[in-house]
DRENVEXDREN-660066 format. One record per atom (N, C-alpha, C, O): residue in three letters; x, y, z. Coordinates in pm, whole numbers, plus 50000, padded with zeros to 5 digits. Last residue first. Layout:
BEGIN
ALAXYZ/...
***
This chain:
BEGIN
UNK531726309553405/UNK531036302653512/UNK530816287953475/UNK530246280353553/UNK534016331753351/UNK533676318753293/UNK533066310153405/UNK533776304353487/UNK533886365253292/UNK533746354953395/UNK533256342053329/UNK532226341653262/UNK536036390153177/UNK535076379953138/UNK535076369153246/UNK536126364353288/UNK536826425053114/UNK536896412553190/UNK535816402753143/UNK534836406553079/UNK538856454653053/UNK537766445353017/UNK537936432453098/UNK539036429353145/UNK540396472653204/UNK539926476353070/UNK538746467653030/UNK537756472652977/UNK541086485253513/UNK540446473653447/UNK539876478353313/UNK538986486953308/UNK544186498253616/UNK542886500953558/UNK542356488253489/UNK543086481353417/UNK546376508953872/UNK545846497653792/UNK544456501253744/UNK543636506553819/UNK549266528853956/UNK547846527953921/UNK547546515453838/UNK548306511653749/UNK551936528654008/UNK551106537354090/UNK549606535554062/UNK548786540454139/UNK554836512354035/UNK553506511253976/UNK552556518854066/UNK552396515754185/UNK557916531354011/UNK556926523454084/UNK555606523054008/UNK555286531953929/UNK559686549253893/UNK560166535653919/UNK559196526753995/UNK559566515854040/UNK558146571853854/UNK559286572253946/UNK559726558153988/UNK560086555754103/UNK555396553453757/UNK555926566953784/UNK557036566053889/UNK556876560153997/UNK553416534553547/UNK554666535053622/UNK555096549753635/UNK555156557153537/UNK550236519053537/UNK551036531253514/UNK552256531253606/UNK552146528453725/UNK548396494253355/UNK549056499453475/UNK549986511153436/UNK550416512653322/UNK545456477453259/UNK546476487353225/UNK547086492853355/UNK546376495753452/UNK544206444553177/UNK544456455753269/UNK545556465053215/UNK546426461053138/UNK541776421353120/UNK542786429253050/UNK542956442253132/UNK542006449753153/UNK541016389753264/UNK540956404453268/UNK542106410553188/UNK543236405653189/UNK538866361653321/UNK540046367753260/UNK539876382953259/UNK538766388253253/UNK537846336053563/UNK537646346853467/UNK538976352353418/UNK540046348553465/UNK536036309653724/UNK537286315053673/UNK536976326153571/UNK535956325553502/UNK534666295154024/UNK534516301653894/UNK535846308253855/UNK536646311853941/UNK535956281854239/UNK534726276554180/UNK534516281954039/UNK534236274453946/UNK538176294954320/UNK538116280754351/UNK536886274054292/UNK536786261854293/UNK538036319654214/UNK537716318654357/UNK537676304054403/UNK537186301154512/UNK540336336653985/UNK539376326254024/UNK539096327054173/UNK539776334054248/UNK541876350453685/UNK541556350853827/UNK540516339953857/UNK539886334653765/UNK544476358753451/UNK543286350953488/UNK543106351453639/UNK544076352853713/UNK545556387353254/UNK545676378053367/UNK544356370653389/UNK543276375353352/UNK547646408853080/UNK546486399853063/UNK546626388853169/UNK547636381953175/UNK548656442553082/UNK548746429153143/UNK547456421453112/UNK546346426753118/UNK550566470952969/UNK549436461652957/UNK549736447953020/UNK550846442653013/UNK552886486352996/UNK551596492553027/UNK550436482553036/UNK549436485253103/UNK555146473952914/UNK555316482353032/UNK554016489553070/UNK554006497753162/UNK553496443052816/UNK554416454352793/UNK554586462052924/UNK554226457153031/UNK552316419952909/UNK552456422052765/UNK553466433252732/UNK554186432652632/UNK552536396053135/UNK552906410253122/UNK553216412952977/UNK554266408752926/UNK550216374453241/UNK551086376953126/UNK551296392053113/UNK550376399653084/UNK549616352653484/UNK549686367253465/UNK550706369953355/UNK551906368053374/UNK549856326453539/UNK548656330453464/UNK548576345653448/UNK547556350853402/UNK552056324253697/UNK552196319453559/UNK551016323553473/UNK551126324053350/UNK551156332153941/UNK552016341453867/UNK552126337253720/UNK552276345653631/UNK547906327054057/UNK549076320953993/UNK549856331253913/UNK549306338153828/UNK545796341554166/UNK546516332054251/UNK547796326654188/UNK548686322054260/UNK544136368754201/UNK545106363954103/UNK546056354554178/UNK546986359054245/UNK540766362454328/UNK542116367854337/UNK542946362454219/UNK542546353254149/UNK537776359154512/UNK538406361654383/UNK539776367954403/UNK539956377254481/UNK537126333754742/UNK537526347754725/UNK538226349454592/UNK539156341954560/UNK534346312854853/UNK535606315554783/UNK535856330454767/UNK534946338554777/UNK531876307554957/UNK532976310055051/UNK534296312954986/UNK535286315155055/UNK530286305554732/UNK530476293754817/UNK531686295254909/UNK532406285754936/UNK532046329554525/UNK530856321954564/UNK531266310254653/UNK532406305654650/UNK533296363854497/UNK533456349454509/UNK532166342654553/UNK531296349054612/UNK532336389254265/UNK532396384054401/UNK532586368854397/UNK532106362054307/UNK534136408554026/UNK533216397554058/UNK533446392954202/UNK534566392754252/UNK536106425853922/UNK534726430753938/UNK533706419853975/UNK532506421953956/UNK539236431354069/UNK538396421154004/UNK536936424754028/UNK536536426454143/UNK540506449154230/UNK540226453754094/UNK539346443954017/UNK538786447453913/UNK541166436854464/UNK539936444754463/UNK539566449654323/UNK538436453954300/UNK543646425254457/UNK542496417154411/UNK541206425054402/UNK540236420554340/UNK546536433854457/UNK545396442654430/UNK544196434654378/UNK543746437054266/UNK548646416954466/UNK548326424054591/UNK547156433654573/UNK546826441054667/UNK548986408754211/UNK548416398954304/UNK548056405454438/UNK547266400054515/UNK550306431254105/UNK548926428354064/UNK548256418854163/UNK547076420654196/UNK552826428054223/UNK552036439954252/UNK550566437654216/UNK549676441854291/UNK553726404554111/UNK553486405154256/UNK552606417054292/UNK551756416154380/UNK553956412753840/UNK553056401853879/UNK552716402654028/UNK551546401554067/UNK555956432253853/UNK554616435753803/UNK553606425253848/UNK552506428753891/UNK558146417253940/UNK557626427754026/UNK556206431653985/UNK555356434054070/UNK558586400653717/UNK558226394553845/UNK557626404853939/UNK556686401754012/UNK559426419353526/UNK558126412553511/UNK557676406453644/UNK556496407153678/UNK561266444753719/UNK560996435953605/UNK559586429753606/UNK558696434253678/UNK562186463053894/UNK561756449953948/UNK561336440053839/UNK561086428253866/UNK562716487853782/UNK563816478253791/UNK563396464453841/UNK564176454953832/UNK561496510653571/UNK561016500553667/UNK562026489153671/UNK562166481653574/UNK561976529553378/UNK562506532153510/UNK562036522153615/UNK562156524753734/UNK561336523553123/UNK560356531653197/UNK560816534453339/UNK560106541153414/UNK563436507353054/UNK563386520552991/UNK562406529853063/UNK562576542053065/UNK562636485253197/UNK563856492253236/UNK563896506353178/UNK564326515853243/UNK560346478453052/UNK560246481953194/UNK561486489653240/UNK561376499453314/UNK561476472452804/UNK560536483552815/UNK560406488152960/UNK560366500152988/UNK563016450052870/UNK563676462052820/UNK562786474252835/UNK563246484952875/UNK560996432352941/UNK562006436053039/UNK562736448852996/UNK563026457453080/UNK559706429452699/UNK559016436352809/UNK560016440752915/UNK559896451652972/UNK561616414852552/UNK561206428052505/UNK560546436252617/UNK560796448152630/UNK561796391652705/UNK562986400052687/UNK562626414352644/UNK563196424152690/UNK559156382852682/UNK559746385352813/UNK560936394952799/UNK561046404852871/UNK558886379352409/UNK558056389252477/UNK558656393252611/UNK558676404952649/UNK560836359552379/UNK560986372052306/UNK560196383252374/UNK560666394452393/UNK559716340152545/UNK561046345352574/UNK561276358652504/UNK561846367952562/UNK557326336052417/UNK557326341052554/UNK558676347052589/UNK558776357552653/UNK558276326152178/UNK557516338852178/UNK557506344952317/UNK557636357052334/UNK559506303052272/UNK560316313252203/UNK559616326752204/UNK560226337252227/UNK557276290352375/UNK558396293652462/UNK559256304652401/UNK559676314052468/UNK555796287652146/UNK555256295352257/UNK556366299752351/UNK556406311052399/UNK557476271451998/UNK557166284751947/UNK556646293752058/UNK556976305552066/UNK557456249052162/UNK558726255952136/UNK558466270152088/UNK559146279552129/UNK554786242352149/UNK555376245752278/UNK556676253452260/UNK556956263052331/UNK554566236651880/UNK553796247651937/UNK554386252252070/UNK554476264152099/UNK556226214451861/UNK556576226551787/UNK555866238751844/UNK556446249551857/UNK554766197152021/UNK556146200352056/UNK556586213251989/UNK557226221852050/UNK552426195651877/UNK552396201152013/UNK553796205152058/UNK553986215252126/UNK553426183751641/UNK552816197051636/UNK552806203651774/UNK553146215451789/UNK554316159351735/UNK555286168551675/UNK554736182751671/UNK555456192451694/UNK551876149051819/UNK552946151051916/UNK553996160851861/UNK554496169451934/UNK550536147851573/UNK550046156751679/UNK551126159551783/UNK551276170851830/UNK552096128651440/UNK551996142251385/UNK551526152051491/UNK552026163251499/UNK551636106851606/UNK552996111951590/UNK552986126251538/UNK553746134851583/UNK548896104451565/UNK549416106851700/UNK550816112751692/UNK551146122251762/UNK548826099151290/UNK548206111351340/UNK548716114751481/UNK548946126451512/UNK550146074551282/UNK550726085851210/UNK550176099051263/UNK550906108751281/UNK548336059551430/UNK549706061051478/UNK550376072951412/UNK551096080551477/UNK546126060851261/UNK546066066951393/UNK547456069251451/UNK547726079451513/UNK547086046051043/UNK546746060251025/UNK546716067451160/UNK547206078651173/UNK547366021251173/UNK548536027551112/UNK548296042551093/UNK549166050751122/UNK544746016451246/UNK545766017551350/UNK547006024551297/UNK547626032751366/UNK543616014550992/UNK543216025551080/UNK544226027551193/UNK544536038851231/UNK544855991050900/UNK545086003650829/UNK544746015650918/UNK545476025550921/UNK543825972851085/UNK545275974751077/UNK545595988051008/UNK546475995351051/UNK541115974951019/UNK541575978851152/UNK543075981451153/UNK543545990951215/UNK541085964550762/UNK540745978650781/UNK541225983650917/UNK541695994950929/UNK541735938250831/UNK542625945750742/UNK542365960750757/UNK543305968750765/UNK539535931550985/UNK540865931551047/UNK541855939550964/UNK542695946651018/UNK537555933050789/UNK537535942550901/UNK538885943250971/UNK539335953951011/UNK538395911550628/UNK538315925050571/UNK538345935550682/UNK539045945550671/UNK538125890550805/UNK539445893650751/UNK539485907850695/UNK540455915150712/UNK535335891750841/UNK536235893950955/UNK537635897550908/UNK538275906550963/UNK534485885350584/UNK534145898350640/UNK535065901750756/UNK535505913150771/UNK535505859150569/UNK535965869250474/UNK535675883250527/UNK536525892150517/UNK534025847350775/UNK535495847550783/UNK536055858250690/UNK536975865650727/UNK531455849650677/UNK531825856950798/UNK533335857950814/UNK533865868150859/UNK531725832350457/UNK531365846350435/UNK531755854750555/UNK532315865550540/UNK532245808450584/UNK533265814050497/UNK533015828850470/UNK533945836850461/UNK529745805450709/UNK530965806850791/UNK532085813050708/UNK532795821850756/UNK528085802450486/UNK527885813750577/UNK529135816250660/UNK529545827750680/UNK529125778450382/UNK529115790650301/UNK528985803050389/UNK529685812950368/UNK528605761150593/UNK529985763450551/UNK530095776350471/UNK531025784150489/UNK525825761350591/UNK526535767050706/UNK527985770050672/UNK528545780050715/UNK525445748550343/UNK524915761950365/UNK525655768750479/UNK526065780250468/UNK526585723950394/UNK527185732350291/UNK526725746850307/UNK527495756250286/UNK524765715150588/UNK526175716850624/UNK526865726050524/UNK527635734850562/UNK522445713250435/UNK522505722850546/UNK523935725550586/UNK524295736950616/UNK523235692750259/UNK522885705950205/UNK522955716550314/UNK523465727550291/UNK523575671850440/UNK524725676550363/UNK524465690450308/UNK525345699050309/UNK520945668850527/UNK521975672950623/UNK523195678450550/UNK523785688450592/UNK519805660350283/UNK519335672650347/UNK520365677850446/UNK520635689850450/UNK521145636250243/UNK521305647050145/UNK520885660550204/UNK521525670750179/UNK520165622250464/UNK521615624950453/UNK521855636450356/UNK522675645250382/UNK517465620750396/UNK517855627750518/UNK519335631550513/UNK519715642650551/UNK517635605150163/UNK517095618750156/UNK517505626950277/UNK517855638650265/UNK518655581550271/UNK519445588950171/UNK518955603350161/UNK519765612550152/UNK516535574450438/UNK517865577250496/UNK518715585350399/UNK519395594850439/UNK514545570150248/UNK514375580550349/UNK515715584450411/UNK515985596250434/UNK515685548550109/UNK515415561050038/UNK515285572550137/UNK515825583350115/UNK515715529450312/UNK516975533750253/UNK516805547050180/UNK517665555850188/UNK513015525850359/UNK513875531150466/UNK515165536650409/UNK515655547150451/UNK512325515150106/UNK511715527650153/UNK512555534150262/UNK512785546250261/UNK513825491650102/UNK514105502050003/UNK513525515450046/UNK514155525850026/UNK512595478350315/UNK514025481750322/UNK514365492850225/UNK515085502250259/UNK510005475450214/UNK510235483150337/UNK511675487550346/UNK511965499050381/UNK510585459449988/UNK509945472549974/UNK510155481250094/UNK510465493150081/UNK511665436850104/UNK512525444750016/UNK511945458750000/UNK512675468649997/UNK509415428250237/UNK510615431950314/UNK511515440850232/UNK512055450850280/UNK507765423450013/UNK507355432950115/UNK508555437850196/UNK508705449850220/UNK509255404149874/UNK508975417049809/UNK508595427649912/UNK509015439149903/UNK509255384050062/UNK510535390050023/UNK510325403549957/UNK511085412949980/UNK506555378250064/UNK507185383850184/UNK508495390650151/UNK508815401250204/UNK506335368049799/UNK505565379949839/UNK506185386549961/UNK506325398749965/UNK508125345549804/UNK508385356949715/UNK507635369449756/UNK508195380449750/UNK508835335950145/UNK508095334550020/UNK508365346749934/UNK508785357149985/UNK510135332950390/UNK510905337550275/UNK510185335350144/UNK510825333050042/UNK508715322150592/UNK509275335350612/UNK509885341150486/UNK510115353250478/UNK505905303250653/UNK506895306550549/UNK507425320850572/UNK506655330450571/UNK503945297550841/UNK505355296550882/UNK506325301150776/UNK507505302950808/UNK501435300450729/UNK501715306850859/UNK503195307150892/UNK503645315950965/UNK501615286450489/UNK501155300350486/UNK501525307650614/UNK501875319450612/UNK502325260850568/UNK503295268850492/UNK502935283750492/UNK503805292350495/UNK499945253650696/UNK501195254250772/UNK502235262850701/UNK502925270950763/UNK498135254550484/UNK497925263250600/UNK499215265050679/UNK499565276050722/UNK499295234850318/UNK499175248650270/UNK499005258450386/UNK499635269050389/UNK499045212550482/UNK500375217250444/UNK500345231550396/UNK501225239550429/UNK496265210350500/UNK497065212250621/UNK498435218150590/UNK498925227150657/UNK495725205950231/UNK495165217650296/UNK495935220950423/UNK496235232650451/UNK497055181250204/UNK497475192850124/UNK496975205850186/UNK497715215650193/UNK495665164750371/UNK497045168350408/UNK497555180250330/UNK498345188250379/UNK493285163450225/UNK493305169150360/UNK494685173450402/UNK494875184250459/UNK494325151849991/UNK493605164649982/UNK493595171450118/UNK493855183450129/UNK495345128350081/UNK496295138850043/UNK495635152350019/UNK496275162850026/UNK492955114550134/UNK493975116750239/UNK494875128550204/UNK495125137450286/UNK491695114849884/UNK491055120950000/UNK492075124450108/UNK492075135350164/UNK493565100649723/UNK493185114449689/UNK492595121549810/UNK492945133049836/UNK493635075949854/UNK494855084049842/UNK494525098649816/UNK495095107749877/UNK491055067049820/UNK491575069649955/UNK492795078649952/UNK492955087550035/UNK491055064549541/UNK490135073949607/UNK490645077449746/UNK490675089149785/UNK493055044849509/UNK493235057949447/UNK492355068349514/UNK492805079549542/UNK491885023749649/UNK493185029249691/UNK493405043149636/UNK493865052049707/UNK489675018849496/UNK489495023749633/UNK490785029849685/UNK490775039949756/UNK490945009849260/UNK490085021849256/UNK489935027649396/UNK490045039749414/UNK492344986549344/UNK493074998149290/UNK492225010749290/UNK492765021549317/UNK491044975749663/UNK491084974849517/UNK491834986849465/UNK491954996649538/UNK491984960549951/UNK491934973349880/UNK492004970649732/UNK492924964149683/UNK489994936650128/UNK491064939250032/UNK490864952649965/UNK489754956049925/UNK489134941150470/UNK488804937850331/UNK489954942250245/UNK490774950450284/UNK490574924950749/UNK490194936650669/UNK489874932250530/UNK490254921650481/UNK490944913351063/UNK490464909550930/UNK489984921750858/UNK489054928350904/UNK493894922351231/UNK492454922351217/UNK492084918751074/UNK492844921050980/UNK496584923751214/UNK496044912651291/UNK494534911751282/UNK493944901651320/UNK496624958451187/UNK497364945951171/UNK496774935251262/UNK496504938051379/UNK495574982851215/UNK494694972451161/UNK495384959051145/UNK494794949451095/UNK497764996951307/UNK496554996251389/UNK495654984851344/UNK495044978051427/UNK499554995651100/UNK499854987951220/UNK498614986551307/UNK498424976351372/UNK498435013350921/UNK498504999250881/UNK498754990551002/UNK498244979351010/UNK498815037451056/UNK497455032751036/UNK497435017850997/UNK496515010551035/UNK501545039251035/UNK500945037551167/UNK499515032551155/UNK499065024351236/UNK501865043050762/UNK502355030650820/UNK501725028150956/UNK501405016750990/UNK500795068950738/UNK500165057850664/UNK500575044650723/UNK499745035650735/UNK502555083650889/UNK501155082750932/UNK500455071150864/UNK499635064350925/UNK504825080750729/UNK504825074850863/UNK503415073550917/UNK503085063750983/UNK504065094850506/UNK504285080550492/UNK504265073850628/UNK503765062650642/UNK503995120550612/UNK502765114550560/UNK502895099350550/UNK501965091950582/UNK506675124550674/UNK505675124550781/UNK504375117950736/UNK503745110650813/UNK507805124250420/UNK508135113350512/UNK507135112650625/UNK506785101750669/UNK506735147950323/UNK506395135250257/UNK506675123550348/UNK505885114050355/UNK507945166850482/UNK506495165050491/UNK506055151850429/UNK505125145350477/UNK510595164050397/UNK510245161350535/UNK508755158650551/UNK508345149550623/UNK510495172250137/UNK510885158550166/UNK510475154750306/UNK510045143450331/UNK507495191550091/UNK508935190050108/UNK509225175450138/UNK508325167350161/UNK504955197749866/UNK505455189849978/UNK506965189849976/UNK507605188249872/UNK504385211649644/UNK503705215749766/UNK504265208849887/UNK504075213450000/UNK505095215349358/UNK506045213649469/UNK505425218849597/UNK505865228949653/UNK503705199149111/UNK503315208749215/UNK504175206549338/UNK503995196849411/UNK504175179748931/UNK504835192648907/UNK504505203149012/UNK504955214549004/UNK502825157449047/UNK504175155548996/UNK504895168948972/UNK506105169548991/UNK500635149049201/UNK501315161849228/UNK502715161949168/UNK503675166149233/UNK499805124549102/UNK498835135549113/UNK499515149049129/UNK499035159249079/UNK502095108549097/UNK501265109648977/UNK500365121948984/UNK500185128948885/UNK503045110149355/UNK503865115549245/UNK503065117149120/UNK503315126349043/UNK500865097649490/UNK501335111049523/UNK502085117449406/UNK501775128549364/UNK500865072249379/UNK499735081249357/UNK500085095749386/UNK499655104949316/UNK503275062849474/UNK503105064449332/UNK501955073749300/UNK502025081949209/UNK502675062949750/UNK503775071049700/UNK503645073649552/UNK503875084849506/UNK500575044249752/UNK500375058149799/UNK501435067449742/UNK501135078249693/UNK501825021049660/UNK500745026849581/UNK500485041349622/UNK500205049749537/UNK503665016949864/UNK504155019449729/UNK503095025949644/UNK503375035049567/UNK502025012050075/UNK502915023650078/UNK503395027149941/UNK503515038949905/UNK500844987950000/UNK500005000050000/UNK500875012650000/UNK500545022549935/
***
């Protein structure tokens, strides 16, 4: 009977690869177990027609069982492979798109950074040029102030020497220093009152400029406010006998 079942199997499913070798062996073992159950008992004889019908019925049920089992357990069928491949391809496409997007953003940032670097280099170059110009201007200003100081000193010396001669010619022997001291002893000529307890006076000899044997330009203050005055003085018999206020200005 085993031989007839096997032959019937191959005859009916010769091109349909529904059974694996393992499944075929399981079917044959079930057939043998059934033969053992009836062993020793009186059975009727299988005719070729009945055998064929029995074979078809048995394998029809087993075929359905095999199909159900293959449907639930098959991991690598063509449809599943297509689905897995489709999912993998979709993920791969998304990853590639994300990578391209990140690369584009990186390139954008690189462009912006390079732009800022160029602007920074340009500003640094301008700063170096400005520092150089500023250094030149500082040097030029220092030279100018030095020259101005020298000219002022020379002019003061010339004025000093000229005024000293005029004073001597006028019979005043105490010179410029005497004129300054005399003015500082006459604060009443200042036409402004001191504020906040201060007193107006000519406090600094250096701020009293003796222009000639008749004219003086001097500054005065009370510790809070400062002013300037143009004064005229008169020399008689070798002494200063009179002070006159010509004009004044208070710088509050």
